[in-house]
C-alpha positions in Angstrom: 0.0 0.0 0.0 1.2 3.5 -0.8 1.0 6.1 1.9 0.0 9.6 1.0 0.6 12.6 3.2 -2.9 12.5 4.8 -2.4 8.8 5.8 1.2 9.5 7.1 0.0 12.5 9.1 -2.8 10.5 10.7 -0.5 7.6 11.4 2.1 9.9 12.9 -0.4 11.4 15.3 -1.9 8.0 16.2 1.5 6.5 16.8 2.3 9.2 19.4 -1.1 8.8 21.0 -0.9 5.0 21.2 2.6 5.2 22.6 1.5 7.6 25.4 -1.9 5.9 26.0 -1.1 2.2 25.7 2.7 2.0 25.6 2.3 0.5 22.2 5.2 0.9 19.7 4.3 0.5 16.1 6.8 1.0 13.3 5.6 2.3 9.9 7.6 -0.4 8.1 5.6 -3.2 9.7 3.4 -4.8 7.1 0.4 -4.7 9.5 1.1 -1.3 11.0 -2.3 0.1 10.0 -4.2 -2.9 11.2 -2.4 -2.8 14.6 -3.2 0.9 14.9 -6.9 0.3 14.1 -7.1 -2.5 16.7 -5.5 -0.4 19.3 -7.8 2.6 18.5 -10.8 0.3 18.7 -9.7 -0.8 22.2 -9.0 2.8 23.4 -10.9 4.3 26.2 -10.5 7.8 24.6 -13.1 9.0 22.1 -10.6 11.1 20.2 -8.3 8.1 19.7 -11.2 6.0 18.4 -12.3 8.8 16.1 -8.7 9.1 14.7 -8.8 5.3 14.1 -12.0 5.7 12.1 -10.3 8.5 10.1 -7.3 6.3 9.4 -9.6 3.5 8.3 -11.4 5.9 5.9 -8.1 7.3 4.5 -6.4 3.9 4.0 -9.5 1.9 3.0 -8.5 -0.7 5.6 -11.4 -2.1 7.6 -11.2 -4.5 10.5 -13.8 -7.2 10.8 -16.5 -6.3 13.3 -16.9 -8.6 16.4 -20.5 -8.8 17.4 -21.4 -9.9 20.9 -24.8 -11.0 21.9 -26.5 -8.5 24.1 -27.0 -11.0 26.9 -23.2 -11.2 27.3 -22.4 -7.4 27.4 -21.6 -5.9 30.8 -24.4 -3.8 32.2 -24.0 0.0 32.4 -23.7 1.4 36.0 -22.2 -1.8 37.4 -25.4 -3.1 39.0 -26.4 -6.8 39.3 -26.4 -8.6 36.0 -29.5 -10.3 34.7 -29.7 -12.8 31.9 -31.6 -11.2 29.0 -31.4 -13.9 26.4 -34.1 -16.2 25.0 -35.9 -18.5 27.4 -35.3 -22.2 26.6 -36.8 -25.3 28.1 -38.2 -25.3 31.6 -40.8 -22.5 31.2 -44.1 -23.9 30.0 -47.5 -22.4 29.5 -50.3 -23.6 31.9 -53.1 -23.6 29.3 
């Protein structure tokens, strides 16, 4: 892949951010540098870093596969007790 100025500028800024934020050192020469940056951005707790990862994805045309989790396995917001919210199977029968 050829890097244009916009991609290189974005990668340079992300490289600095990811080094500070996650102690991650990514070299431009690595064949999977963009993929590594995009994964690290997706895992970031900072909105701006995630936005910059989306921008790098748009500029480079590289997309990471989306990992979809079932809602019943996602942690609840606010840290309260967790309840199973998946489909009911077996056991529960109608009394008609």
